[in-house]
N, C-alpha and C positions, 0 to 999 in steps of 0.2 A: 298626130298622136296626142292624146290628152295627157297632161302632166299629172303624175301620181301625187296625191296629197294624202298624208297620213293623218288619221284621226286621233291617234294616241301614241304614246311612247312604246307601248307594247307592240303596236304595228310597225313602228319605225325601227326598233332595235335590230330585228333580223336583216333589214336593209343595211343598217349601219355596219353590222358584222360582215355582210357580203362585200362591203367596200373596204374591209380591213382584213384581208386574207393572208397577206404577206407577213412572215415572221419578223423580218427586219423592221417593217413599217409598224407592226404592233409594239415592238421593242422601243422604237423611237417615240411612239405615242405614250408608252408607259413611263419612259425616262422624262419626257417633257412634263407630263402630269405630276410626276413625283417632284420634280424641281419646282413647279408652280406651287404645290402644297408646302414644300419646304420654305420657299421664299415668302409665301403668304404668312406662315407661322413666324418667320424671322421679322418680317415687316411689322406685324402686330406687336410682338414682344419688344422690338427695338423702337417702336413708335416712329417708324419712318414716315417722312413727308409724302404727300400724294404723288409727287413727281417720280418717286421710285416705283410706284405701283404699275406704271406703264410696262415695266419689265415682265409682268405676269403673262399677258396675252402674247407678247413677243416671244418669250421662251416657249410657252405651251404650243402655240401655233407654229412657231419656227420648226420645232422638232417634228410635229405632225405633218406639216406641209412638205418637208424634205422626204418623209416617208411616202407620201402620196406621189410626189413628183418623180422620185427616182426608183421606188420599189413597187408601189401599187400601180403606178402609171394611170392614175385616174384623178378626177377633180374632187377635192374635198367636199363632203356633204355640208360643211360649214356655210358655204355660199348659198345653198338652197334652204337649209334647215338649221339656222345658227343655234337656236336654243336647244333643240333636240340633239344636235351634234355635240354640243358642249356636255349635255347630260350623258350622251353616249360615251364620250371620252372618259368621264368619271366612272360610269358604270363598268366599262371595260377594265379600267384601272383596278377597281376594287374586285371585280370578278377574277382577274389574274392574281391579284394579291392574296385573295382568299382561296385560290385553287379551283374556282368554278370553271375557269377557262384557262387555256394556255397561251403562250406566245405563238405557238403553232396552231393554226386555225382548225386542224384536224381534230382537236380536242373539244370543239364546240358542240 
């Protein structure tokens, strides 16, 4: 079977959403992304050294991967599509924040 390759984020995002159907998983993704943005702001304002910045992917991916392992029961798209998955995480975060999507995938 040929591997599916997406040509644009517009093509990729429906796939991303299909991999994030579980409410708890979406909630964990949202929390992880929120903490990443809060830490990023704090690190910039507090002028933290570079060694502190390793916390950003650990926190963000930590929450997300728990969601995939225990609730979605699938492999994160990050391994196959790292940049589009990162963009998908932030897109979903802001979609939920702005009310365009819900934690419950039935609102998609």
